[in-house]
NUTI-25518 format. One line per field, with one value per residue (C-alpha): residue in three letters; chain; x, y, z. Coordinates in steps of 0.2 Angstrom, whole numbers, always signed. Layout:
<rs>
residu <- (ALA/...)
chaine <- (A/...)
xx <- (X/...)
yy <- (Y/...)
zz <- (Z/...)
</rs>
This chain:
<rs>
residu <- (UNK/UNK/UNK/UNK/UNK/UNK/UNK/UNK/UNK/UNK/UNK/UNK/UNK/UNK/UNK/UNK/UNK/UNK/UNK/UNK/UNK/UNK/UNK/UNK/UNK/UNK/UNK/UNK/UNK/UNK/UNK/UNK/UNK/UNK/UNK/UNK/UNK/UNK/UNK/UNK/UNK/UNK/UNK/UNK/UNK/UNK/UNK/UNK/UNK/UNK/UNK/UNK/UNK/UNK/UNK/UNK/UNK/UNK/UNK/UNK/UNK/UNK/UNK/UNK/UNK/UNK/UNK/UNK/UNK/UNK/UNK/UNK/UNK/UNK/UNK/UNK/UNK/UNK/UNK/UNK/UNK/UNK/UNK/UNK/UNK/UNK/UNK/UNK/UNK/UNK/UNK/UNK/UNK/UNK/UNK/UNK/UNK/UNK/UNK/UNK/UNK/UNK/UNK/UNK/UNK/UNK/UNK/UNK/UNK/UNK/UNK/UNK/UNK/UNK/UNK/UNK/UNK/UNK/UNK/UNK/UNK/UNK/UNK/UNK/UNK/UNK/UNK/UNK/UNK/UNK/UNK/UNK/UNK/UNK/UNK/UNK/UNK/UNK/UNK/UNK/UNK/UNK/UNK/UNK/UNK/UNK/UNK/UNK/UNK/UNK/UNK/UNK/UNK/UNK/UNK/UNK/UNK/UNK/UNK/UNK/UNK/UNK/UNK/UNK/UNK/UNK/UNK/UNK/UNK/UNK/UNK/UNK/UNK/UNK/UNK/UNK/UNK/UNK/UNK/UNK/UNK/UNK/UNK/UNK/UNK/UNK/UNK/UNK/UNK/UNK/UNK/UNK/UNK/UNK/UNK/UNK/UNK/UNK/UNK/UNK/UNK/UNK/UNK/UNK/UNK/UNK/UNK/UNK/UNK/UNK/UNK/UNK/UNK/UNK/UNK/UNK/UNK/UNK/UNK/UNK/UNK/UNK/UNK/UNK/UNK/UNK)
chaine <- (A/A/A/A/A/A/A/A/A/A/A/A/A/A/A/A/A/A/A/A/A/A/A/A/A/A/A/A/A/A/A/A/A/A/A/A/A/A/A/A/A/A/A/A/A/A/A/A/A/A/A/A/A/A/A/A/A/A/A/A/A/A/A/A/A/A/A/A/A/A/A/A/A/A/A/A/A/A/A/A/A/A/A/A/A/A/A/A/A/A/A/A/A/A/A/A/A/A/A/A/A/A/A/A/A/A/A/A/A/A/A/A/A/A/A/A/A/A/A/A/A/A/A/A/A/A/A/A/A/A/A/A/A/A/A/A/A/A/A/A/A/A/A/A/A/A/A/A/A/A/A/A/A/A/A/A/A/A/A/A/A/A/A/A/A/A/A/A/A/A/A/A/A/A/A/A/A/A/A/A/A/A/A/A/A/A/A/A/A/A/A/A/A/A/A/A/A/A/A/A/A/A/A/A/A/A/A/A/A/A/A/A/A/A/A/A/A/A/A/A/A/A/A/A/A/A)
xx <- (+3/-2/+0/+17/+23/+38/+52/+54/+68/+60/+44/+51/+61/+45/+36/+49/+46/+27/+22/+5/-1/-8/-11/+7/+7/-8/+1/+15/+4/-6/+10/+16/-1/-3/+15/+14/+27/+14/+3/-16/-17/-2/-4/+1/+8/+5/+21/+32/+25/+28/+46/+49/+43/+49/+32/+21/+8/-7/-5/-2/-19/-27/-20/-26/-44/-44/-38/-51/-64/-56/-57/-38/-36/-48/-49/-47/-53/-39/-26/-25/-26/-24/-22/-37/-38/-33/-37/-31/-49/-48/-32/-41/-55/-44/-35/-51/-58/-42/-42/-60/-57/-41/-48/-62/-50/-39/-55/-59/-41/-39/-49/-38/-21/-9/+8/+14/+5/+13/+30/+27/+22/+37/+48/+41/+42/+61/+64/+55/+66/+82/+76/+72/+89/+98/+88/+82/+65/+60/+62/+53/+38/+39/+40/+26/+15/+18/+15/-2/-5/-2/-17/-28/-27/-33/-50/-54/-63/-57/-69/-64/-46/-49/-57/-42/-30/-39/-40/-22/-18/-19/-5/+12/+21/+38/+37/+34/+46/+60/+56/+66/+55/+39/+48/+53/+36/+28/+40/+35/+16/+18/+27/+12/+0/+8/+7/-11/-15/-4/-14/-31/-34/-45/-49/-31/-27/-40/-35/-17/-22/-32/-17/-7/-18/-21/-3/-1/-14/-5/+12/+6/-3/+12/+23/+12/+11/+30)
yy <- (-6/+11/+22/+28/+24/+30/+18/+13/+25/+39/+36/+36/+52/+60/+54/+63/+79/+78/+68/+76/+66/+50/+44/+41/+30/+21/+18/+11/-1/-6/-11/-21/-30/-33/-38/-51/-42/-43/-58/-59/-61/-50/-35/-17/-9/+10/+14/+2/+8/+27/+23/+14/+28/+42/+50/+53/+40/+52/+49/+30/+30/+40/+28/+13/+20/+23/+5/-2/+7/-2/-19/-21/-21/-25/-18/-31/-23/-20/-27/-16/-18/-34/-38/-45/-60/-58/-73/-76/-73/-55/-52/-58/-46/-31/-33/-37/-21/-12/-20/-17/+2/+2/-7/+5/+19/+12/+9/+27/+33/+22/+33/+48/+40/+51/+49/+60/+50/+34/+43/+48/+30/+23/+35/+30/+12/+14/+23/+8/-4/+5/+6/-12/-17/-5/-11/+7/+3/+21/+25/+9/+15/+32/+26/+13/+27/+39/+27/+24/+42/+46/+35/+40/+59/+56/+51/+66/+53/+61/+51/+34/+39/+44/+28/+18/+29/+24/+6/+4/+10/-9/-13/-16/-7/-7/-26/-26/-12/-23/-38/-38/-53/-42/-27/-36/-43/-26/-19/-33/-30/-11/-14/-25/-13/+2/-8/-12/+6/+11/+0/+4/-14/-8/-26/-32/-16/-20/-38/-33/-20/-34/-46/-34/-34/-53/-55/-44/-54/-70/-64/-57/-73/-83/-72/-72/-91/-93)
zz <- (-20/-26/-11/-6/+12/+21/+24/+42/+47/+37/+45/+63/+60/+54/+69/+80/+71/+71/+87/+86/+71/+77/+59/+57/+72/+64/+48/+57/+67/+51/+43/+57/+58/+39/+36/+51/+61/+75/+75/+80/+99/+102/+113/+107/+122/+123/+132/+122/+105/+111/+116/+100/+89/+100/+103/+118/+123/+117/+98/+101/+111/+97/+84/+93/+94/+76/+72/+84/+73/+58/+66/+67/+85/+100/+117/+131/+147/+160/+148/+133/+114/+106/+87/+79/+68/+50/+39/+21/+16/+24/+14/-2/+2/+5/-11/-21/-16/-21/-37/-41/-39/-48/-63/-64/-64/-78/-88/-87/-90/-106/-118/-112/-115/-126/-132/-118/-105/-112/-111/-93/-88/-96/-87/-70/-74/-79/-62/-54/-63/-58/-40/-39/-46/-34/-19/-15/-7/-4/-22/-27/-17/-24/-43/-40/-32/-46/-60/-54/-50/-68/-73/-58/-61/-80/-74/-63/-53/-36/-25/-32/-31/-13/-9/-17/-7/+9/+4/+1/+18/+22/+10/+18/+4/+13/+12/-6/-10/-1/-12/-29/-35/-33/-40/-56/-58/-56/-69/-81/-78/-80/-97/-103/-96/-105/-122/-119/-116/-131/-143/-135/-128/-113/-107/-107/-97/-84/-83/-80/-67/-58/-59/-49/-34/-35/-35/-20/-10/-15/-10/+7/+11/+7/+17/+33/+31/+31)
</rs>
């Protein structure tokens, strides 16, 4: 839940402006697959997807090739692309990997925490809380992303941050950002994380960071099972 994603309407308007970018299409399909909007065994039709997003078929085809390489879709000869199975264990694995990287980043950031950093974290968490209560999903995504970015950039671990950014492509952030229950839990977690960093309790900070990803996996599994 650390990488900011566009809202559905914002994403689709961006696609119309930049139809050459197949990665935007891939992000759209990833969200649908991970959130359960399309179920395993469903076909992703090139023409339908292109029409839905207001793009040509070419970036859709390129996006599906990318997603095939990621194991999210499979090519069925003469029929097209079908959504691959996604089990609860897969979801746990995805969030475990994200959590492992995020915990290492917060461990490295902890010794570099200053009063200014604490103030910045508190500011973004306050913005997150306000956005959650107002139901502003786009601002929820932004504030959550910026909160974590404050910590990640302290580490100067650019490769780890890059890996985390790529791993979080599989997080349906719009789903979480639209859920006030998740939002309030994230705010409380951040408050405890800030306090742990303020007093230098690194292990507590790591535990709290790990909990965010465990919670994310559990919520997604429950949502997809509904």
